[in-house]
PDB file of N, CA, C and O in Angstrom:
ATOM      1  N   MET A   1      76.796  80.943  58.983  1.00  0.00           N
ATOM      2  CA  MET A   1      77.387  79.975  59.878  1.00  0.00           C
ATOM      3  C   MET A   1      78.858  79.727  59.503  1.00  0.00           C
ATOM      4  O   MET A   1      79.707  79.572  60.382  1.00  0.00           O
ATOM      5  N   ALA A   2      79.151  79.692  58.207  1.00  0.00           N
ATOM      6  CA  ALA A   2      80.524  79.459  57.761  1.00  0.00           C
ATOM      7  C   ALA A   2      81.446  80.585  58.231  1.00  0.00           C
ATOM      8  O   ALA A   2      82.586  80.333  58.620  1.00  0.00           O
ATOM      9  N   LEU A   3      80.958  81.812  58.195  1.00  0.00           N
ATOM     10  CA  LEU A   3      81.773  82.939  58.654  1.00  0.00           C
ATOM     11  C   LEU A   3      82.068  82.830  60.147  1.00  0.00           C
ATOM     12  O   LEU A   3      83.175  83.137  60.589  1.00  0.00           O
ATOM     13  N   ASP A   4      81.089  82.398  60.911  1.00  0.00           N
ATOM     14  CA  ASP A   4      81.305  82.210  62.345  1.00  0.00           C
ATOM     15  C   ASP A   4      82.346  81.124  62.601  1.00  0.00           C
ATOM     16  O   ASP A   4      83.197  81.268  63.478  1.00  0.00           O
ATOM     17  N   ALA A   5      82.276  80.048  61.840  1.00  0.00           N
ATOM     18  CA  ALA A   5      83.246  78.961  61.995  1.00  0.00           C
ATOM     19  C   ALA A   5      84.653  79.448  61.662  1.00  0.00           C
ATOM     20  O   ALA A   5      85.611  79.111  62.357  1.00  0.00           O
ATOM     21  N   ARG A   6      84.775  80.232  60.608  1.00  0.00           N
ATOM     22  CA  ARG A   6      86.093  80.777  60.235  1.00  0.00           C
ATOM     23  C   ARG A   6      86.622  81.700  61.317  1.00  0.00           C
ATOM     24  O   ARG A   6      87.810  81.673  61.640  1.00  0.00           O
ATOM     25  N   ARG A   7      85.738  82.519  61.880  1.00  0.00           N
ATOM     26  CA  ARG A   7      86.145  83.450  62.932  1.00  0.00           C
ATOM     27  C   ARG A   7      86.644  82.690  64.144  1.00  0.00           C
ATOM     28  O   ARG A   7      87.686  83.027  64.706  1.00  0.00           O
ATOM     29  N   VAL A   8      85.916  81.678  64.548  1.00  0.00           N
ATOM     30  CA  VAL A   8      86.308  80.868  65.694  1.00  0.00           C
ATOM     31  C   VAL A   8      87.630  80.155  65.416  1.00  0.00           C
ATOM     32  O   VAL A   8      88.498  80.098  66.287  1.00  0.00           O
ATOM     33  N   ALA A   9      87.786  79.615  64.214  1.00  0.00           N
ATOM     34  CA  ALA A   9      89.038  78.941  63.853  1.00  0.00           C
ATOM     35  C   ALA A   9      90.199  79.921  63.895  1.00  0.00           C
ATOM     36  O   ALA A   9      91.289  79.573  64.348  1.00  0.00           O
ATOM     37  N   HIS A  10      89.975  81.139  63.430  1.00  0.00           N
ATOM     38  CA  HIS A  10      91.018  82.161  63.457  1.00  0.00           C
ATOM     39  C   HIS A  10      91.400  82.497  64.894  1.00  0.00           C
ATOM     40  O   HIS A  10      92.585  82.616  65.204  1.00  0.00           O
ATOM     41  N   GLU A  11      90.422  82.649  65.766  1.00  0.00           N
ATOM     42  CA  GLU A  11      90.690  82.959  67.173  1.00  0.00           C
ATOM     43  C   GLU A  11      91.469  81.823  67.841  1.00  0.00           C
ATOM     44  O   GLU A  11      92.398  82.069  68.609  1.00  0.00           O
ATOM     45  N   ILE A  12      91.086  80.587  67.546  1.00  0.00           N
ATOM     46  CA  ILE A  12      91.790  79.439  68.111  1.00  0.00           C
ATOM     47  C   ILE A  12      93.232  79.418  67.622  1.00  0.00           C
ATOM     48  O   ILE A  12      94.150  79.151  68.398  1.00  0.00           O
ATOM     49  N   ASN A  13      93.432  79.699  66.336  1.00  0.00           N
ATOM     50  CA  ASN A  13      94.779  79.742  65.776  1.00  0.00           C
ATOM     51  C   ASN A  13      95.624  80.810  66.471  1.00  0.00           C
ATOM     52  O   ASN A  13      96.794  80.573  66.773  1.00  0.00           O
ATOM     53  N   GLU A  14      95.049  81.968  66.723  1.00  0.00           N
ATOM     54  CA  GLU A  14      95.768  83.032  67.431  1.00  0.00           C
ATOM     55  C   GLU A  14      96.131  82.593  68.843  1.00  0.00           C
ATOM     56  O   GLU A  14      97.243  82.842  69.309  1.00  0.00           O
ATOM     57  N   ASP A  15      95.191  81.938  69.521  1.00  0.00           N
ATOM     58  CA  ASP A  15      95.460  81.450  70.874  1.00  0.00           C
ATOM     59  C   ASP A  15      96.598  80.433  70.877  1.00  0.00           C
ATOM     60  O   ASP A  15      97.492  80.500  71.721  1.00  0.00           O
ATOM     61  N   LEU A  16      96.564  79.506  69.948  1.00  0.00           N
ATOM     62  CA  LEU A  16      97.613  78.490  69.875  1.00  0.00           C
ATOM     63  C   LEU A  16      98.964  79.103  69.514  1.00  0.00           C
ATOM     64  O   LEU A  16      99.998  78.664  70.019  1.00  0.00           O
ATOM     65  N   SER A  17      98.960  80.094  68.662  1.00  0.00           N
ATOM     66  CA  SER A  17     100.204  80.781  68.311  1.00  0.00           C
ATOM     67  C   SER A  17     100.790  81.483  69.530  1.00  0.00           C
ATOM     68  O   SER A  17     102.004  81.478  69.735  1.00  0.00           O
ATOM     69  N   GLY A  18      99.931  82.080  70.325  1.00  0.00           N
ATOM     70  CA  GLY A  18     100.382  82.740  71.552  1.00  0.00           C
ATOM     71  C   GLY A  18     100.962  81.750  72.544  1.00  0.00           C
ATOM     72  O   GLY A  18     101.983  82.023  73.176  1.00  0.00           O
ATOM     73  N   ILE A  19     100.322  80.613  72.683  1.00  0.00           N
ATOM     74  CA  ILE A  19     100.814  79.570  73.590  1.00  0.00           C
ATOM     75  C   ILE A  19     102.162  79.066  73.113  1.00  0.00           C
ATOM     76  O   ILE A  19     103.073  78.876  73.919  1.00  0.00           O
ATOM     77  N   ALA A  20     102.300  78.848  71.817  1.00  0.00           N
ATOM     78  CA  ALA A  20     103.572  78.379  71.261  1.00  0.00           C
ATOM     79  C   ALA A  20     104.675  79.408  71.484  1.00  0.00           C
ATOM     80  O   ALA A  20     105.806  79.043  71.805  1.00  0.00           O
ATOM     81  N   ALA A  21     104.361  80.677  71.319  1.00  0.00           N
ATOM     82  CA  ALA A  21     105.355  81.729  71.533  1.00  0.00           C
ATOM     83  C   ALA A  21     105.790  81.777  72.991  1.00  0.00           C
ATOM     84  O   ALA A  21     106.973  81.957  73.278  1.00  0.00           O
ATOM     85  N   GLU A  22     104.850  81.620  73.909  1.00  0.00           N
ATOM     86  CA  GLU A  22     105.194  81.609  75.333  1.00  0.00           C
ATOM     87  C   GLU A  22     106.073  80.416  75.674  1.00  0.00           C
ATOM     88  O   GLU A  22     107.039  80.551  76.426  1.00  0.00           O
ATOM     89  N   ALA A  23     105.747  79.255  75.130  1.00  0.00           N
ATOM     90  CA  ALA A  23     106.548  78.058  75.398  1.00  0.00           C
ATOM     91  C   ALA A  23     107.970  78.226  74.856  1.00  0.00           C
ATOM     92  O   ALA A  23     108.940  77.844  75.511  1.00  0.00           O
ATOM     93  N   THR A  24     108.085  78.797  73.663  1.00  0.00           N
ATOM     94  CA  THR A  24     109.399  79.038  73.074  1.00  0.00           C
ATOM     95  C   THR A  24     110.200  79.999  73.942  1.00  0.00           C
ATOM     96  O   THR A  24     111.392  79.789  74.164  1.00  0.00           O
ATOM     97  N   ALA A  25     109.559  81.040  74.430  1.00  0.00           N
ATOM     98  CA  ALA A  25     110.232  82.006  75.296  1.00  0.00           C
ATOM     99  C   ALA A  25     110.698  81.348  76.598  1.00  0.00           C
ATOM    100  O   ALA A  25     111.784  81.649  77.094  1.00  0.00           O
ATOM    101  N   GLU A  26     109.881  80.455  77.144  1.00  0.00           N
ATOM    102  CA  GLU A  26     110.272  79.761  78.370  1.00  0.00           C
ATOM    103  C   GLU A  26     111.476  78.861  78.141  1.00  0.00           C
ATOM    104  O   GLU A  26     112.371  78.803  78.985  1.00  0.00           O
ATOM    105  N   VAL A  27     111.512  78.161  77.015  1.00  0.00           N
ATOM    106  CA  VAL A  27     112.659  77.306  76.694  1.00  0.00           C
ATOM    107  C   VAL A  27     113.900  78.171  76.530  1.00  0.00           C
ATOM    108  O   VAL A  27     114.969  77.824  77.031  1.00  0.00           O
ATOM    109  N   PHE A  28     113.768  79.280  75.840  1.00  0.00           N
ATOM    110  CA  PHE A  28     114.886  80.197  75.625  1.00  0.00           C
ATOM    111  C   PHE A  28     115.409  80.704  76.960  1.00  0.00           C
ATOM    112  O   PHE A  28     116.618  80.700  77.192  1.00  0.00           O
ATOM    113  N   ALA A  29     114.509  81.142  77.845  1.00  0.00           N
ATOM    114  CA  ALA A  29     114.907  81.651  79.159  1.00  0.00           C
ATOM    115  C   ALA A  29     115.564  80.555  79.987  1.00  0.00           C
ATOM    116  O   ALA A  29     116.543  80.807  80.690  1.00  0.00           O
ATOM    117  N   SER A  30     115.029  79.339  79.904  1.00  0.00           N
ATOM    118  CA  SER A  30     115.599  78.216  80.643  1.00  0.00           C
ATOM    119  C   SER A  30     117.022  77.931  80.167  1.00  0.00           C
ATOM    120  O   SER A  30     117.914  77.686  80.980  1.00  0.00           O
ATOM    121  N   ASP A  31     117.231  77.963  78.865  1.00  0.00           N
ATOM    122  CA  ASP A  31     118.566  77.738  78.313  1.00  0.00           C
ATOM    123  C   ASP A  31     119.537  78.808  78.803  1.00  0.00           C
ATOM    124  O   ASP A  31     120.687  78.505  79.119  1.00  0.00           O
ATOM    125  N   LEU A  32     119.078  80.061  78.867  1.00  0.00           N
ATOM    126  CA  LEU A  32     119.946  81.138  79.332  1.00  0.00           C
ATOM    127  C   LEU A  32     120.295  80.961  80.806  1.00  0.00           C
ATOM    128  O   LEU A  32     121.429  81.222  81.209  1.00  0.00           O
ATOM    129  N   LYS A  33     119.333  80.521  81.612  1.00  0.00           N
ATOM    130  CA  LYS A  33     119.583  80.299  83.039  1.00  0.00           C
ATOM    131  C   LYS A  33     120.577  79.171  83.265  1.00  0.00           C
ATOM    132  O   LYS A  33     121.363  79.209  84.211  1.00  0.00           O
ATOM    133  N   GLU A  34     120.540  78.168  82.394  1.00  0.00           N
ATOM    134  CA  GLU A  34     121.445  77.029  82.517  1.00  0.00           C
ATOM    135  C   GLU A  34     122.860  77.380  82.085  1.00  0.00           C
ATOM    136  O   GLU A  34     123.777  76.575  82.244  1.00  0.00           O
ATOM    137  N   GLY A  35     123.041  78.569  81.542  1.00  0.00           N
ATOM    138  CA  GLY A  35     124.362  79.002  81.144  1.00  0.00           C
ATOM    139  C   GLY A  35     124.760  78.604  79.749  1.00  0.00           C
ATOM    140  O   GLY A  35     125.944  78.644  79.414  1.00  0.00           O
ATOM    141  N   SER A  36     123.812  78.222  78.929  1.00  0.00           N
ATOM    142  CA  SER A  36     124.134  77.877  77.551  1.00  0.00           C
ATOM    143  C   SER A  36     124.669  79.113  76.848  1.00  0.00           C
ATOM    144  O   SER A  36     124.140  80.213  77.011  1.00  0.00           O
ATOM    145  N   GLU A  37     125.729  78.923  76.060  1.00  0.00           N
ATOM    146  CA  GLU A  37     126.251  80.054  75.302  1.00  0.00           C
ATOM    147  C   GLU A  37     125.273  80.445  74.201  1.00  0.00           C
ATOM    148  O   GLU A  37     125.033  81.629  73.962  1.00  0.00           O
ATOM    149  N   VAL A  38     124.720  79.458  73.547  1.00  0.00           N
ATOM    150  CA  VAL A  38     123.759  79.699  72.481  1.00  0.00           C
ATOM    151  C   VAL A  38     122.527  78.852  72.773  1.00  0.00           C
ATOM    152  O   VAL A  38     122.611  77.624  72.788  1.00  0.00           O
ATOM    153  N   PRO A  39     121.380  79.497  73.007  1.00  0.00           N
ATOM    154  CA  PRO A  39     120.169  78.709  73.259  1.00  0.00           C
ATOM    155  C   PRO A  39     119.854  77.802  72.076  1.00  0.00           C
ATOM    156  O   PRO A  39     120.106  78.144  70.920  1.00  0.00           O
ATOM    157  N   ARG A  40     119.295  76.635  72.396  1.00  0.00           N
ATOM    158  CA  ARG A  40     118.953  75.690  71.328  1.00  0.00           C
ATOM    159  C   ARG A  40     117.890  76.298  70.424  1.00  0.00           C
ATOM    160  O   ARG A  40     117.083  77.123  70.852  1.00  0.00           O
ATOM    161  N   GLN A  41     117.908  75.880  69.193  1.00  0.00           N
ATOM    162  CA  GLN A  41     116.926  76.355  68.239  1.00  0.00           C
ATOM    163  C   GLN A  41     115.890  75.274  68.033  1.00  0.00           C
ATOM    164  O   GLN A  41     116.212  74.088  67.959  1.00  0.00           O
ATOM    165  N   THR A  42     114.655  75.692  67.940  1.00  0.00           N
ATOM    166  CA  THR A  42     113.594  74.736  67.667  1.00  0.00           C
ATOM    167  C   THR A  42     113.185  74.879  66.221  1.00  0.00           C
ATOM    168  O   THR A  42     113.042  75.991  65.711  1.00  0.00           O
ATOM    169  N   ALA A  43     112.999  73.768  65.571  1.00  0.00           N
ATOM    170  CA  ALA A  43     112.598  73.787  64.161  1.00  0.00           C
ATOM    171  C   ALA A  43     111.101  74.004  64.072  1.00  0.00           C
ATOM    172  O   ALA A  43     110.332  73.394  64.815  1.00  0.00           O
ATOM    173  N   LYS A  44     110.694  74.862  63.176  1.00  0.00           N
ATOM    174  CA  LYS A  44     109.281  75.100  62.948  1.00  0.00           C
ATOM    175  C   LYS A  44     108.752  74.011  62.018  1.00  0.00           C
ATOM    176  O   LYS A  44     109.303  73.771  60.944  1.00  0.00           O
ATOM    177  N   LYS A  45     107.696  73.371  62.440  1.00  0.00           N
ATOM    178  CA  LYS A  45     107.123  72.309  61.635  1.00  0.00           C
ATOM    179  C   LYS A  45     106.384  72.881  60.440  1.00  0.00           C
ATOM    180  O   LYS A  45     105.723  73.915  60.533  1.00  0.00           O
ATOM    181  N   ALA A  46     106.505  72.200  59.335  1.00  0.00           N
ATOM    182  CA  ALA A  46     105.822  72.621  58.109  1.00  0.00           C
ATOM    183  C   ALA A  46     104.334  72.336  58.248  1.00  0.00           C
ATOM    184  O   ALA A  46     103.931  71.313  58.802  1.00  0.00           O
ATOM    185  N   ARG A  47     103.538  73.245  57.743  1.00  0.00           N
ATOM    186  CA  ARG A  47     102.095  73.050  57.765  1.00  0.00           C
ATOM    187  C   ARG A  47     101.693  72.059  56.696  1.00  0.00           C
ATOM    188  O   ARG A  47     102.304  71.977  55.631  1.00  0.00           O
ATOM    189  N   THR A  48     100.661  71.315  57.002  1.00  0.00           N
ATOM    190  CA  THR A  48     100.113  70.400  56.010  1.00  0.00           C
ATOM    191  C   THR A  48      98.699  70.826  55.704  1.00  0.00           C
ATOM    192  O   THR A  48      98.044  71.459  56.533  1.00  0.00           O
ATOM    193  N   GLY A  49      98.232  70.493  54.546  1.00  0.00           N
ATOM    194  CA  GLY A  49      96.871  70.853  54.162  1.00  0.00           C
ATOM    195  C   GLY A  49      96.869  72.064  53.278  1.00  0.00           C
ATOM    196  O   GLY A  49      97.883  72.744  53.126  1.00  0.00           O
ATOM    197  N   ASN A  50      95.728  72.329  52.696  1.00  0.00           N
ATOM    198  CA  ASN A  50      95.604  73.447  51.771  1.00  0.00           C
ATOM    199  C   ASN A  50      94.482  74.389  52.175  1.00  0.00           C
ATOM    200  O   ASN A  50      93.658  74.767  51.342  1.00  0.00           O
ATOM    201  N   ALA A  51      94.442  74.770  53.437  1.00  0.00           N
ATOM    202  CA  ALA A  51      93.403  75.685  53.892  1.00  0.00           C
ATOM    203  C   ALA A  51      93.644  77.065  53.306  1.00  0.00           C
ATOM    204  O   ALA A  51      94.780  77.537  53.255  1.00  0.00           O
ATOM    205  N   THR A  52      92.586  77.703  52.868  1.00  0.00           N
ATOM    206  CA  THR A  52      92.707  79.059  52.331  1.00  0.00           C
ATOM    207  C   THR A  52      91.988  80.007  53.254  1.00  0.00           C
ATOM    208  O   THR A  52      90.959  79.654  53.830  1.00  0.00           O
ATOM    209  N   PRO A  53      92.519  81.216  53.404  1.00  0.00           N
ATOM    210  CA  PRO A  53      91.878  82.190  54.323  1.00  0.00           C
ATOM    211  C   PRO A  53      90.573  82.727  53.788  1.00  0.00           C
ATOM    212  O   PRO A  53      89.927  83.545  54.443  1.00  0.00           O
TER     213      PRO A  53
END
């Protein structure tokens, strides 16, 4: 059961990473459309917790 939970957590993490990447790309594209010389940079939040793979 623990292995299944880890697998599901890993899949969810991959899904969330993909969503975050798409959102970042949309912000970048929006900045370019607005004529920004340099698109704004988003700070990556530090992870909290001590989860081990």
